[in-house]
C-alpha positions in Angstrom: 22.5 -22.3 -33.2 20.5 -20.5 -30.4 21.7 -17.9 -27.8 19.6 -16.4 -25.0 22.4 -13.8 -24.0 22.5 -10.1 -24.8 26.4 -9.8 -23.9 28.6 -9.4 -27.0 31.4 -11.8 -25.8 28.9 -14.5 -24.9 27.2 -14.2 -28.2 30.7 -14.5 -29.9 31.7 -17.4 -27.9 28.6 -19.3 -28.9 29.2 -18.5 -32.5 32.8 -19.9 -32.3 31.6 -22.8 -30.6 28.8 -23.5 -33.2 31.3 -23.2 -35.9 34.0 -25.7 -34.3 31.3 -28.1 -34.2 30.9 -28.2 -38.1 33.0 -30.9 -40.0 35.0 -28.2 -42.1 36.1 -26.2 -38.8 36.9 -28.7 -36.5 40.8 -27.6 -36.1 40.3 -24.2 -37.6 42.0 -21.3 -35.6 39.3 -18.7 -35.5 41.2 -16.1 -33.6 43.9 -15.7 -36.0 41.8 -15.9 -39.2 39.9 -13.4 -41.3 36.9 -15.4 -40.4 37.1 -13.8 -37.1 36.2 -10.3 -38.5 32.9 -11.9 -39.8 32.2 -13.6 -36.6 32.5 -10.1 -34.7 30.2 -8.6 -37.1 27.5 -11.6 -36.6 28.0 -11.1 -32.8 27.5 -7.4 -32.9 24.6 -7.6 -35.2 22.9 -10.2 -32.8 24.0 -8.1 -29.9 22.5 -4.9 -31.3 19.2 -6.5 -32.3 18.9 -8.3 -29.0 19.2 -5.3 -27.1 16.8 -3.4 -29.4 14.2 -6.3 -29.1 14.7 -6.5 -25.1 14.3 -2.7 -24.7 11.1 -2.7 -26.9 9.7 -5.7 -25.2 10.5 -3.9 -21.7 8.8 -0.5 -22.8 5.6 -2.6 -23.2 5.4 -3.9 -19.7 4.5 -1.4 -16.9 6.9 -2.6 -14.3 9.8 -2.7 -16.7 9.2 0.5 -18.9 11.8 3.4 -18.5 10.4 5.7 -21.1 7.8 8.3 -20.1 5.8 8.0 -23.4 5.9 4.2 -22.8 4.5 4.4 -19.1 2.0 7.1 -20.0 0.7 5.0 -23.1 0.2 1.8 -20.8 -1.5 4.1 -18.1 -3.9 5.7 -20.7 -4.9 2.2 -22.2 -6.0 1.4 -18.5 -8.0 4.4 -18.1 -5.6 6.2 -15.9 -4.4 10.0 -16.8 -1.3 11.1 -15.4 -1.7 14.7 -13.8 0.6 17.5 -14.2 1.7 19.7 -11.5 -0.7 20.3 -8.5 -1.1 24.0 -7.0 -0.5 24.7 -3.4 -3.2 26.1 -1.4 -3.7 28.4 1.5 -6.6 28.4 4.3 -7.4 32.2 5.0 -9.8 34.6 6.4 -10.8 37.3 4.3 -11.5 40.8 6.4 -12.8 44.4 5.3 -12.5 47.1 7.7 -14.3 50.4 7.9 -17.3 49.4 5.5 -18.9 52.2 3.5 -21.9 50.0 2.9 -23.8 48.5 5.8 -25.4 45.5 4.2 -25.7 42.2 6.1 -22.9 40.6 3.7 -21.0 40.8 0.5 -19.9 38.0 -1.8 -16.6 38.2 -3.8 -17.2 36.0 -6.7 -15.1 32.8 -7.5 -11.9 33.1 -9.5 -11.0 36.6 -8.2 -7.4 37.2 -8.2 -5.4 37.6 -5.1 -1.9 38.2 -5.1 1.2 37.3 -2.9 4.3 38.9 -4.2 5.2 37.2 -7.6 2.4 34.4 -7.1 -1.3 34.5 -8.1 -4.1 32.9 -6.2 -7.7 32.5 -6.8 -10.8 31.5 -4.8 -12.4 28.3 -6.3 -15.5 29.2 -4.6 -17.4 32.6 -3.8 -16.4 34.2 -0.5 -19.2 35.5 1.6 -18.1 38.4 4.1 -20.6 39.1 6.8 -20.9 42.1 8.9 -20.2 41.8 12.5 -22.4 42.8 15.3 -21.0 46.2 15.9 -21.0 46.9 12.1 -17.3 47.9 12.1 -15.8 45.0 9.8 -16.8 42.3 7.5 -15.3 38.9 7.9 -15.5 35.5 6.3 -15.3 32.0 7.3 -12.1 30.2 6.6 -11.7 29.6 2.8 -9.3 28.2 0.4 -7.1 30.0 -1.9 -5.7 28.0 -4.7 -2.4 29.2 -6.5 -2.5 29.4 -10.3 -2.9 31.8 -13.4 -5.8 31.5 -15.7 -5.3 30.8 -19.3 -8.3 31.0 -22.0 -8.1 30.5 -25.7 -10.6 29.6 -28.6 -10.1 27.1 -31.0 -11.8 24.9 -33.6 -12.2 21.1 -33.1 -12.1 19.0 -36.1 -11.9 15.5 -35.1 -8.1 15.9 -34.5 -6.8 16.4 -30.8 -6.1 20.0 -29.6 -2.5 20.1 -28.4 -2.2 22.3 -25.3 1.3 23.5 -25.2 1.4 23.8 -21.3 3.4 21.7 -18.8 1.9 22.7 -15.6 -1.7 22.6 -16.1 -4.0 22.1 -12.9 -6.3 19.3 -14.4 -9.2 19.9 -12.1 -9.2 23.6 -13.2 -10.0 22.7 -16.7 -13.2 24.1 -18.4 -14.4 23.5 -21.9 -17.6 25.2 -23.5 -19.2 24.8 -26.6 -21.6 27.6 -27.6 -21.6 28.9 -24.2 -22.5 25.3 -22.8 -20.3 23.5 -20.4 -18.9 20.2 -21.6 -18.4 17.4 -18.9 -15.2 15.6 -18.6 -14.9 12.0 -19.9 -12.9 10.0 -17.3 -11.6 7.6 -20.1 -12.4 6.2 -23.5 -12.9 2.8 -22.0 -15.9 3.4 -20.2 -18.3 5.3 -22.7 -21.6 6.7 -21.4 -24.7 5.1 -22.4 -26.9 8.3 -22.7 -29.6 7.8 -25.5 -29.4 11.4 -26.4 -26.1 12.5 -28.1 -23.9 14.2 -25.7 -20.6 15.9 -26.0 -17.7 15.0 -23.7 -14.2 16.2 -23.4 -10.9 13.8 -22.5 -7.8 15.0 -21.6 -4.7 12.9 -22.2 -0.7 13.5 -21.9 0.8 14.3 -25.1 4.7 14.3 -25.8 7.0 16.1 -23.9 4.7 16.4 -20.8 2.0 18.6 -23.1 -1.4 17.5 -23.0 -3.9 16.8 -25.7 -7.6 17.2 -25.7 -10.2 15.4 -27.5 -13.9 16.1 -28.1 -16.4 13.3 -28.3 -20.0 13.1 -29.2 -21.3 9.9 -27.7 -24.7 8.2 -28.0 -25.5 4.5 -26.6 -21.8 4.0 -26.3 -21.0 4.9 -29.7 -18.7 7.7 -30.8 -20.0 10.1 -33.3 -17.9 12.5 -35.4 -18.1 16.3 -34.3 -16.7 19.4 -35.2 -17.3 22.8 -33.6 -15.5 25.9 -32.0 -14.5 25.5 -28.4 -13.5 27.7 -25.7 -10.9 26.2 -23.2 -9.9 27.8 -19.8 -7.5 26.2 -17.2 -5.1 27.3 -14.6 -1.3 26.9 -14.8 0.6 26.5 -11.4 4.3 26.7 -10.2 3.8 23.5 -8.2 6.2 23.0 -5.3 7.7 26.4 -5.7 4.7 28.1 -3.9 4.9 25.8 -0.9 5.6 27.3 2.4 4.3 30.9 1.4 3.1 32.9 4.3 4.5 30.5 6.9 6.2 33.2 8.8 3.9 36.1 7.6 0.2 36.2 8.3 -0.3 39.2 5.8 1.4 37.9 2.9 -1.4 38.7 0.7 -1.9 41.9 -0.9 -5.3 43.6 -0.2 -8.1 44.0 -3.1 -10.8 46.5 -3.3 -14.2 45.1 -4.0 -17.5 47.0 -3.8 -15.6 49.8 -2.3 -14.1 47.7 0.5 -10.5 47.0 1.0 -10.6 43.2 1.4 -7.5 41.6 3.2 -6.8 37.9 3.3 -5.3 37.0 6.7 -3.7 33.3 6.9 -5.5 31.1 9.4 -3.7 30.8 12.8 -4.0 27.7 15.3 -2.9 28.2 19.0 -0.6 31.2 18.0 0.9 29.3 14.9 0.2 30.1 11.3 -1.4 26.9 10.0 -2.9 28.1 6.8 0.4 28.7 4.8 0.6 27.5 1.3 1.2 23.8 1.0 0.1 20.8 -1.0 1.9 21.9 -4.4 3.5 19.1 -6.3 5.7 18.9 -9.6 4.8 16.6 -12.6 3.8 13.1 -11.7 7.1 11.0 -11.9 7.0 7.6 -13.5 7.2 5.8 -10.1 4.1 7.4 -9.2 2.4 6.7 -12.3 3.1 3.1 -11.8 2.0 3.1 -8.1 -1.3 5.0 -9.0 -2.1 2.3 -11.5 -1.3 -0.8 -9.3 -3.5 0.8 -6.4 -6.4 1.8 -9.2 -6.3 5.7 -9.0 -8.3 7.3 -11.7 -6.8 10.7 -12.2 -9.3 11.7 -14.8 -12.2 11.6 -12.5 -10.5 12.2 -9.0 -7.1 13.6 -9.7 -6.1 13.8 -6.1 -7.9 10.9 -4.5 -6.8 7.5 -5.0 -9.8 4.6 -5.2 -9.0 1.3 -3.9 -9.6 -0.5 -7.3 -9.6 0.5 -10.6 -12.9 1.2 -12.2 -11.9 0.0 -15.4 -10.6 -3.5 -14.5 -10.2 -5.5 -11.2 -6.8 -6.8 -12.5 -4.6 -8.9 -10.2 -0.9 -8.4 -10.7 0.9 -7.7 -7.6 0.2 -9.2 -3.9 -1.4 -6.0 -3.0 -3.8 -6.4 -6.0 -4.9 -9.7 -4.8 -5.4 -8.6 -1.4 -7.4 -5.4 -2.6 -9.7 -6.9 -5.3 -10.5 -10.1 -3.4 -11.5 -8.2 -0.3 -13.7 -5.9 -2.4 -15.4 -8.6 -4.5 -16.1 -11.1 -1.9 -19.9 -11.6 -0.8 -18.7 -12.4 2.7 -16.7 -10.3 5.1 -13.1 -10.6 5.1 -11.4 -9.3 8.4 -7.8 -10.0 7.0 -6.1 -11.2 3.9 -2.5 -11.8 2.7 -0.9 -13.0 -0.6 2.7 -14.0 -1.3 4.7 -16.0 -3.9 7.5 -15.6 -6.4 10.6 -14.3 -5.2 9.4 -13.7 -1.6 9.4 -17.5 -1.0 12.6 -19.6 -0.6 13.0 -21.3 -2.7 11.6 -19.0 -5.4 8.2 -20.2 -6.5 6.8 -18.8 -9.8 3.2 -19.1 -11.5 1.6 -19.7 -8.0 0.1 -17.1 -5.6 -0.5 -18.2 -2.0 -3.5 -16.7 -0.4 -4.5 -16.8 3.2 -7.8 -15.3 4.3 -9.4 -14.6 7.8 -13.2 -14.4 7.1 -15.2 -12.1 9.6 -17.4 -14.6 10.9 -15.2 -17.9 11.1 -11.5 -18.8 11.8 -11.0 -20.6 8.2 -12.4 -20.2 4.8 -15.4 -22.7 3.8 -15.2 -24.7 0.7 -17.7 -22.5 -0.9 -15.8 -19.3 0.1 -12.5 -20.8 -1.4 -14.5 -21.6 -4.6 -15.8 -18.0 -5.0 -12.5 -16.4 -4.4 -10.8 -18.8 -6.8 -13.3 -17.9 -9.4 -12.4 -14.2 -9.1 -8.7 -15.1 -9.4 -9.5 -17.0 -12.6 -11.6 -14.0 -14.1 -9.0 -11.2 -13.0 -5.5 -12.4 -12.4 -2.7 -13.0 -15.1 -3.3 -16.1 -17.0 -1.1 -19.2 -15.9 -0.9 -17.8 -12.3 -2.4 -20.5 -9.9 -4.1 -19.4 -6.9 -3.5 -21.7 -3.9 -5.5 -21.0 -0.7 -3.7 -21.8 2.7 -5.2 -22.5 6.0 -4.2 -19.9 8.5 -1.9 -20.6 11.5 -2.8 -18.5 14.2 0.3 -17.3 16.3 -0.5 -16.1 19.6 1.4 -13.8 21.7 2.2 -13.7 25.2 3.5 -10.4 26.2 4.9 -8.9 29.5 4.7 -5.5 30.0 6.8 -4.0 33.0 6.6 -0.1 33.9 7.8 2.3 36.6 5.7 5.5 37.1 5.6 8.2 39.6 2.7 8.7 42.0 1.0 12.1 42.4 -2.4 14.0 42.0 -4.5 12.8 39.1 -2.2 9.7 38.5 -4.1 6.6 38.1 -3.3 3.6 40.4 -1.0 0.6 39.1 -4.1 -1.4 38.1 -5.6 1.2 36.0 -2.4 1.9 34.2 -2.0 -1.7 33.5 -5.5 -2.0 32.1 -4.9 0.8 30.0 -1.5 -0.4 28.7 -3.2 -3.9 28.0 -5.9 -2.4 25.8 -3.2 0.0 24.0 -1.3 -3.1 23.0 -4.0 -5.1 21.8 -4.9 -2.0 19.5 -1.2 -1.7 18.7 -1.1 -5.4 17.2 -4.6 -5.4 15.8 -3.5 -2.6 13.4 -2.0 -5.1 11.0 -2.1 -8.7 12.0 -0.8 -10.1 8.8 2.0 -8.1 7.4 4.3 -6.9 10.2 4.4 -6.5 14.0 6.1 -3.1 14.3 9.1 -2.8 16.4 7.8 -2.9 19.8 10.0 -0.1 20.8 7.6 2.0 18.8 4.9 0.9 21.2 7.2 1.9 24.1 7.8 5.3 22.8 4.1 6.0 22.0 3.1 5.2 25.7 5.9 7.1 27.1 4.7 9.9 25.0 1.2 9.4 26.0 1.3 9.0 29.7 4.0 11.4 31.2 3.7 9.8 34.6 5.3 6.4 33.3 9.2 6.9 33.3 10.4 3.5 32.3 8.8 0.6 30.3 9.8 -2.5 28.6 8.0 -5.0 26.6 8.9 -8.6 25.9 6.7 -11.4 24.4 6.8 -15.0 23.6 4.7 -16.8 21.1 2.7 -20.0 21.0 0.8 -22.1 18.5 -2.1 -23.9 19.4 -2.8 -27.2 17.7 -6.3 -27.5 16.0 -5.7 -31.1 15.1 -5.7 -32.8 18.5 -9.0 -34.3 19.7 -9.1 -36.1 23.0 -11.3 -39.4 23.3 -11.0 -42.2 25.7 -7.7 -40.8 27.1 -6.1 -40.8 23.8 -4.9 -37.9 21.8 -5.2 -38.3 18.0 -5.1 -36.0 15.1 -7.9 -35.3 12.5 -5.6 -36.4 9.5 -5.6 -39.7 11.2 -1.6 -39.6 11.8 -1.5 -40.0 15.5 1.6 -38.9 17.3 3.3 -36.8 14.8 2.6 -33.0 14.5 4.2 -29.8 13.0 4.2 -26.5 14.1 5.7 -23.6 12.0 7.0 -20.3 13.5 9.3 -17.7 12.1 12.6 -18.3 10.3 15.7 -17.5 12.2 13.7 -16.2 15.2 13.5 -19.1 18.1 16.0 -18.6 21.0 17.8 -21.7 21.2 16.7 -23.8 24.0 13.5 -21.9 24.4 10.9 -24.2 23.1 8.4 -25.5 25.8 4.6 -26.4 26.0 1.5 -26.5 27.9 1.0 -29.2 30.3 -0.1 -32.9 29.8 -0.2 -36.3 31.1 2.4 -38.8 30.3 2.4 -42.5 31.3 0.5 -41.3 34.3 2.5 -38.7 35.3 0.7 -35.1 35.3 2.2 -31.7 34.8 4.6 -32.7 32.0 5.8 -30.5 29.4 7.9 -30.6 26.2 11.3 -29.0 26.8 13.9 -27.9 24.2 17.6 -29.3 24.6 19.6 -27.9 21.9 17.0 -28.7 19.0 15.9 -32.0 20.6 12.4 -32.0 22.3 12.1 -33.8 25.6 9.3 -34.7 27.9 10.1 -33.5 31.6 7.8 -33.7 34.7 7.2 -30.5 36.8 10.6 -31.1 38.9 12.7 -31.3 35.8 13.1 -34.9 35.7 13.4 -36.1 32.0 11.0 -38.9 30.9 11.5 -39.1 27.2 15.0 -37.8 25.8 13.8 -37.7 22.0 10.3 -36.5 21.4 10.9 -34.3 18.3 13.1 -31.6 16.7 13.4 -27.8 16.5 14.8 -26.2 13.3 15.9 -22.9 14.3 16.7 -21.9 10.7 13.2 -22.7 9.3 11.3 -22.2 12.5 9.5 -25.6 12.1 9.1 -27.8 15.1 8.2 -31.2 14.8 6.7 -33.1 17.8 7.1 -37.1 17.8 9.3 -39.3 15.9 8.9 -42.5 13.7 10.5 -44.3 16.8 8.8 -42.5 19.4 5.4 -41.2 18.8 3.7 -38.4 20.8 0.6 -39.8 22.4 0.0 -38.4 25.9 -2.7 -39.8 28.2 -4.4 -36.6 27.9 -3.6 -32.9 27.4 -4.8 -30.0 30.0 -7.3 -28.1 28.3 -7.5 -30.5 25.4 -5.3 -27.9 23.4 -1.6 -28.2 23.3 0.4 -25.1 23.3 4.0 -25.0 21.8 5.5 -22.0 23.2 8.9 -20.2 21.9 10.9 -17.0 22.7 11.8 -14.8 19.8 15.5 -14.2 19.3 14.6 -10.4 19.5 12.1 -9.6 22.0 11.5 -6.0 20.6 10.6 -6.9 17.0 8.3 -9.8 15.5 7.8 -10.2 11.7 4.6 -11.9 10.6 5.1 -14.3 7.8 2.9 -15.8 5.1 -0.2 -17.7 6.2 0.2 -16.8 10.0 -2.0 -14.7 11.9 -1.4 -12.9 15.0 -3.8 -13.3 17.8 -3.9 -11.7 21.2 -6.3 -11.1 23.9 -6.3 -8.6 26.9 -6.2 -11.6 29.2 -3.0 -12.9 27.7 -1.1 -9.6 28.5 0.9 -9.8 31.8 1.7 -6.4 33.2 4.0 -5.4 36.3 4.1 -1.9 37.6 6.2 -0.2 40.4 6.2 3.4 41.9 9.3 5.3 41.7 
């Protein structure tokens, strides 16, 4: 027998069903017999081992792992070193009044301790104080003080890792020296240096229970050599988020120090009367979720603990949709203006094993055959085995927005035409920030404008959409498609978005009558002329659920005499004029000339 369930009752039922199919147990009463005990034991054993196997399998996958040591192990195998707590920093100006020494400047060395109550801070870099013109006090430029307490110890490295029993180490403050010589940090053992002269490096990794372990490597030509020696290790520990906000209400939160006979006082930076240099930026230990996100987005904490890179330096792996977008845009030898990837459970019905990719090249409207071949080759190299990349042609969705506003006239207030131009440009920039993923709530744009232009008192934005058919070609008065199937055309909009009865089109000539349009009558397209007279009662369908519009039917092909402008525009009104969500391979397009504005003076 076989069972795929982890549930005890289901496994037991499968066992009973299996036994009942055996010739000697056809009419056997399993519930009232001693054999029931044995079946319970077998079911429990299968249940327990199934749970264990499932848990162990989950702990080997980044997205499913729940134990920290499992996630850390996967991260480190990919070259990512999770960081511990990170220190808060303050921006301060150090002053020294009534100098006893009249020299042009004095320098406070790096790693001088400054105290603020129970917290210790230090300067990562030397602080230079310059004497003012009247020779009455010294003053520095704005400098950074970082929270932390220094720890230093000596030990022997003998080819075993050195365990650092500190949970809150500031990784970027780590310093390793051997015989007085500084040892550089190795980002990860996956990318060994190729120095021809043997060079010593150190590697920091997370150990059990959020401690760290430190390895010393001697590497030559990418080969690791055995190495033993005495090592001095220094680092700063931090209180993380605990110091955030220090000095927010007290500019003189730091105690003064005496250096070179001068009383030096750090004063927190002030901007426009507000203390802006207070302690901030401290974080606690990196959580499992942030470790997983850092790996997906390619951060390498060993080299840049506080800055995420766009792609992992170890592998250009493609796992999530974001991976495909980031990696392909980075590797492509041609410019990519926009890119989106989707598949799996984001589709209805669900499609597994396939990733759909749509790309807007910088220099053209669609990908060329050569460009698709290049991107497909990258997918084959770096994507998960078995996932098939499918490159889709872009569908350009065009916006027809209308902006209405009312403003108060007065000194320094632009005229209505200037305000209209500004709003048009603002709207285009707002849409262009993210053409592929989602058009933000248009109320956000309205609020931005009301805050930016105090003289605008009320404002509304509504927008229609249209798709241009790129399959029409007009020749000798006939309209055909590039696919060779004349008279049947499909236009894809958004799911559950089209307002019932809102579909119409640009104008065309039908049986000698000019100025005709397509018109939506509760899901049935008709051909109507300018005065509303219906010329054709069934010229296609509108599916409001899927957003698909089909022009032409088997019994009535759509073959007009000509199309005005040689491009047919299918225009719809969205259900909610304040929000439009872009989908899949559709790319939003808008030109300033498409924006209609109407302004009135209050």
